[in-house]
Residue frames relative to the residue before (quaternion, step in Angstrom):
aa qw qx qy qz dx dy dz
M 1.0000 0.0000 0.0000 0.0000 0.00 0.00 0.00
L 0.3964 -0.7395 0.5128 0.1819 3.44 -1.23 0.74
L 0.6787 0.4352 -0.2411 0.5403 3.50 1.45 -0.22
N 0.1296 -0.7739 0.6072 0.1244 3.72 -1.03 0.42
G 0.8223 -0.1615 0.0372 0.5444 3.75 0.91 0.58
V 0.6075 -0.5291 0.4614 0.3717 3.50 -1.40 -0.31
N 0.4632 -0.6992 0.4992 0.2175 3.45 -0.92 1.05
H 0.7683 -0.2393 0.1984 0.5595 3.55 0.75 -1.14
V 0.2202 -0.7153 0.6416 0.1680 3.50 -1.40 0.22
A 0.2703 -0.7973 0.5290 0.1068 3.48 -0.75 1.06
I 0.0443 -0.8127 0.5791 -0.0466 3.52 -0.61 1.15
V 0.2864 -0.7293 0.5905 0.1934 3.55 -1.28 0.53
T 0.0072 0.7870 -0.6167 0.0159 3.58 -0.97 0.82
N 0.4012 -0.6788 0.5439 0.2873 3.54 -1.33 0.28
D 0.7644 0.2491 -0.1302 0.5802 3.64 1.19 -0.16
T 0.2144 -0.8371 0.4932 0.1006 3.53 0.17 1.29
D 0.6639 0.5275 -0.3212 0.4217 3.49 1.01 -1.02
R 0.6498 0.4988 -0.3147 0.4795 3.73 0.96 -0.90
L 0.6419 0.4830 -0.3488 0.4828 3.70 0.93 -0.77
V 0.6642 0.4980 -0.3402 0.4417 3.71 0.67 -0.80
A 0.6473 0.5561 -0.2983 0.4276 3.52 1.03 -0.84
F 0.5954 0.5337 -0.3093 0.5148 3.48 1.16 -0.84
Y 0.7597 0.3695 -0.2642 0.4652 3.63 0.50 -1.06
R 0.5791 0.5494 -0.4109 0.4405 3.68 1.08 -0.18
E 0.7530 0.4629 -0.2166 0.4144 3.45 0.83 -1.26
V 0.6954 0.4231 -0.2655 0.5167 3.54 1.14 -0.72
F 0.8349 0.2869 -0.0928 0.4605 3.64 0.63 -1.00
E 0.3626 -0.7310 0.4696 0.3372 3.55 1.35 -0.22
A 0.2198 0.7890 -0.5371 0.2016 3.72 1.10 0.65
E 0.2184 -0.7825 0.5694 0.1254 3.56 -1.12 0.56
V 0.4510 -0.6569 0.5270 0.2956 3.59 -1.11 0.79
A 0.2055 -0.7827 0.5763 0.1143 3.66 -0.70 1.03
G 0.7945 -0.1949 0.1542 0.5541 3.62 1.16 -0.41
R 0.1979 -0.7543 0.6194 0.0904 3.45 -1.37 0.40
Q 0.0234 -0.8146 0.5795 0.0101 3.46 -1.16 0.61
G 0.1685 -0.8174 0.5451 0.0796 3.44 -0.75 0.99
F 0.0522 -0.7781 0.6258 0.0167 3.54 -0.93 1.00
E 0.6739 -0.4470 0.3637 0.4624 3.64 -1.24 -0.05
G 0.8582 0.1176 -0.1252 0.4838 3.45 -0.55 1.18
F 0.8174 0.0825 -0.0823 0.5642 3.63 1.13 -0.01
W 0.2356 -0.7621 0.5961 0.0909 3.35 -1.38 0.48
L 0.1609 -0.7921 0.5867 0.0500 3.62 -1.01 0.82
T 0.0882 -0.7807 0.6177 0.0341 3.40 -0.99 1.11
F 0.2551 -0.7477 0.5967 0.1409 3.63 -0.86 0.86
L 0.0433 -0.8285 0.5541 -0.0691 3.56 -0.38 1.35
L 0.2873 -0.7876 0.5309 0.1234 3.48 -0.38 1.25
I 0.1271 -0.7980 0.5889 0.0134 3.55 -0.78 1.20
G 0.8052 0.0118 0.0031 0.5929 3.60 1.20 -0.17
E 0.7669 -0.3967 0.2263 0.4508 3.54 -1.16 0.17
T 0.8257 0.1015 -0.0131 0.5548 3.57 0.95 -0.79
A 0.6451 0.4498 -0.3249 0.5253 3.66 1.30 0.42
E 0.0271 0.7705 -0.6363 0.0252 3.51 -1.20 0.74
L 0.4188 -0.6136 0.6139 0.2667 3.46 -1.53 0.27
N 0.1625 -0.7512 0.6263 0.1305 3.45 -0.89 0.90
V 0.2168 -0.8277 0.5175 -0.0010 3.57 -0.27 1.45
F 0.0042 -0.8372 0.5468 0.0032 3.47 -0.47 1.16
E 0.0818 -0.7473 0.6555 0.0720 3.75 -0.91 0.82
I 0.0882 -0.8042 0.5853 -0.0543 3.44 -0.53 1.31
E 0.4791 -0.6687 0.4904 0.2878 3.67 -0.76 0.97
G 0.8365 0.2344 -0.1343 0.4768 3.63 -0.68 0.90
N 0.5802 0.6037 -0.3418 0.4266 3.48 1.27 -0.41
T 0.1686 -0.8449 0.5074 0.0170 3.53 -0.83 1.13
E 0.3454 0.7924 -0.4422 0.2393 3.40 1.38 0.16
A 0.6204 0.5326 -0.3667 0.4439 3.56 1.04 -0.78
D 0.6156 0.5675 -0.3460 0.4234 3.68 1.13 -0.47
R 0.5787 0.6226 -0.3161 0.4213 3.58 1.21 -0.66
Q 0.0732 0.8003 -0.5932 0.0474 3.63 -0.58 1.00
T 0.0043 -0.7940 0.6070 -0.0334 3.61 -0.79 1.17
P 0.5936 -0.5496 0.4370 0.3933 3.61 -1.14 0.21
M 0.6734 -0.4742 0.3869 0.4148 3.52 -1.32 0.51
F 0.8426 0.1575 -0.2014 0.4741 3.43 -1.22 0.96
G 0.6338 0.4255 -0.3605 0.5359 3.59 1.18 0.44
R 0.5281 0.6926 -0.3438 0.3509 3.58 1.26 0.20
G 0.6738 -0.4755 0.3320 0.4580 3.59 1.25 0.04
R 0.7636 -0.3944 0.2409 0.4509 3.59 -1.29 -0.21
I 0.7355 0.2425 -0.2240 0.5917 3.55 1.15 -0.35
D 0.2284 -0.8403 0.4832 0.0907 3.52 -0.52 1.17
H 0.7641 -0.1599 0.1445 0.6081 3.54 0.81 -0.92
V 0.4727 -0.6489 0.5365 0.2602 3.39 -1.61 0.39
G 0.1362 -0.7824 0.6013 0.0879 3.60 -0.99 0.94
L 0.2059 -0.8210 0.5308 0.0427 3.47 -0.55 1.21
Q 0.3815 -0.7452 0.5120 0.1924 3.69 -0.93 0.73
A 0.2127 -0.7370 0.6037 0.2172 3.72 -0.37 0.92
A 0.5691 -0.6130 0.4634 0.2927 3.54 -1.32 0.78
S 0.7929 -0.0145 0.0456 0.6075 3.63 0.99 -0.64
M 0.6635 -0.4118 0.4287 0.4542 3.58 -1.54 -0.14
H 0.6004 0.5514 -0.3531 0.4592 3.60 1.01 -0.88
A 0.6935 0.4926 -0.2843 0.4423 3.57 0.73 -1.21
F 0.6196 0.5772 -0.3158 0.4281 3.50 1.02 -0.91
D 0.6883 0.4455 -0.2746 0.5023 3.61 0.91 -1.10
Q 0.6204 0.5176 -0.3794 0.4508 3.71 0.88 -0.62
I 0.6630 0.5077 -0.2917 0.4665 3.58 0.88 -0.87
R 0.6560 0.5245 -0.2921 0.4574 3.47 0.83 -0.94
D 0.6241 0.5428 -0.3202 0.4620 3.67 1.00 -1.01
R 0.6770 0.5239 -0.2821 0.4332 3.56 0.96 -1.24
L 0.6262 0.5729 -0.2741 0.4523 3.59 1.11 -1.03
I 0.6859 0.4986 -0.2628 0.4603 3.52 0.98 -0.99
A 0.6317 0.5638 -0.2947 0.4430 3.44 1.09 -1.01
R 0.7127 0.4236 -0.2326 0.5084 3.64 1.04 -0.92
G 0.5070 -0.6401 0.4717 0.3326 3.67 1.17 0.12
A 0.4920 0.6849 -0.4146 0.3421 3.73 1.21 0.30
S 0.7754 0.1567 -0.0776 0.6067 3.52 1.33 -0.34
D 0.3610 -0.6726 0.5589 0.3240 3.56 -1.26 0.16
Q 0.7011 -0.5286 0.2895 0.3809 3.56 -1.04 -0.16
F 0.4828 0.7156 -0.3895 0.3211 3.48 1.45 -0.17
V 0.0787 -0.7468 0.6566 0.0702 3.47 -1.11 0.84
T 0.2965 -0.7633 0.5546 0.1479 3.54 -0.91 0.94
D 0.2715 -0.7240 0.6247 0.1088 3.59 -1.04 0.95
F 0.0595 -0.8190 0.5706 -0.0082 3.45 -0.22 1.28
G 0.6853 -0.4177 0.2939 0.5191 3.57 1.28 0.18
P 0.8279 0.1221 0.0245 0.5469 3.59 -0.08 -1.50
V 0.7994 0.2581 -0.0899 0.5350 3.48 1.20 -0.51
L 0.2878 -0.7003 0.6285 0.1779 3.59 -1.31 0.63
S 0.0239 -0.8348 0.5499 0.0045 3.45 -0.82 0.69
S 0.0309 -0.7666 0.6388 0.0577 3.56 -1.00 0.58
F 0.3002 -0.7755 0.5389 0.1346 3.71 -0.78 1.16
F 0.0531 -0.7643 0.6425 -0.0182 3.64 -1.24 0.74
R 0.2419 -0.6882 0.6600 0.1796 3.38 -1.57 0.19
D 0.3301 -0.7380 0.5478 0.2153 3.43 -0.91 0.98
P 0.7316 -0.4470 0.2446 0.4528 3.64 -1.14 0.13
D 0.6695 0.4545 -0.3162 0.4951 3.65 1.13 -0.30
G 0.5659 -0.6559 0.3287 0.3762 3.62 1.30 0.03
L 0.3514 0.7361 -0.4622 0.3480 3.36 1.52 0.27
E 0.2477 -0.7433 0.5895 0.1964 3.71 -0.65 0.94
G 0.0679 -0.7585 0.6477 -0.0245 3.27 -1.42 1.05
E 0.1852 -0.7600 0.6117 0.1180 3.47 -1.27 0.32
V 0.2119 -0.7379 0.6304 0.1153 3.49 -1.02 0.94
C 0.0664 -0.8078 0.5857 0.0106 3.63 -0.84 1.06
V 0.0239 -0.7453 0.6662 -0.0105 3.53 -1.24 0.46
P 0.5496 -0.5944 0.4531 0.3732 3.62 -1.05 0.77
N 0.4423 -0.7007 0.5111 0.2283 3.49 -1.04 0.98
P 0.3427 -0.7518 0.5323 0.1844 3.69 -0.60 1.09
D 0.7109 0.4251 -0.2666 0.4928 3.57 1.26 -0.36
A 0.3173 0.7876 -0.4803 0.2198 3.59 1.29 0.14
V 0.1968 -0.7123 0.6511 0.1731 3.45 -1.33 0.51
R 0.5228 -0.6767 0.4260 0.2954 3.53 -0.65 1.05
G 0.8296 0.2125 -0.2209 0.4667 3.47 -0.87 1.21
V 0.5988 0.5795 -0.2983 0.4655 3.51 1.47 -0.17
Y 0.0852 0.7741 -0.6245 0.0595 3.55 -0.50 1.12
N 0.2683 -0.7661 0.5799 0.0698 3.47 -1.04 1.14
P 0.5300 -0.6280 0.4796 0.3077 3.61 -1.24 0.70
P 0.6914 -0.4272 0.3954 0.4280 3.52 -1.44 0.17
G 0.7525 0.3859 -0.2427 0.4754 3.58 -0.94 0.68
T 0.5486 0.5957 -0.4309 0.3981 3.59 1.19 -0.05
P 0.3766 -0.7474 0.5048 0.2117 3.67 -0.57 1.08
A 0.4388 -0.6687 0.5457 0.2500 3.46 -1.08 0.89
A 0.4848 -0.7052 0.4371 0.2768 3.68 -0.57 1.01
R 0.6675 0.5526 -0.3021 0.3973 3.43 0.89 -1.00
Y 0.7655 0.3453 -0.1831 0.5111 3.59 1.39 -0.53
A 0.3399 0.8004 -0.4409 0.2224 3.50 1.40 0.07
S 0.6558 0.5085 -0.3130 0.4619 3.62 0.94 -0.74
Q 0.6458 0.5165 -0.3289 0.4561 3.60 1.10 -0.51
S 0.6397 0.5606 -0.3515 0.3912 3.74 0.92 -0.68
């Protein structure tokens, strides 16, 4: 492969400080820089060693207010973030639940465990981690509960 991951995802917000605080508190993201231009601000938010969110706050732009159901959001539907470990996945999940940004449900997709969340602007995200209980070649449909989390749901 010629690629080794995603460099950034650009998102639009109406409140950069609130959005940055959410990603800092939940994911330990770091602000790498900010730039102000006439009518808009751009914040570079590191979410991994080589990945970032480019957060745009644009005067008069109302896109962050628009909420649509999954798979009705256009060509890019949601952001999938990779947890560094099972321990990190559990920490992130606990933080999301404590903030009311996620329920307790964990999906078992087979090779990957997944927990969905909504950030303060309503952007749907997903935190993924390799499934330690995976059976090679077995893929499960959305909505399949992860057995290791079943007692918590």
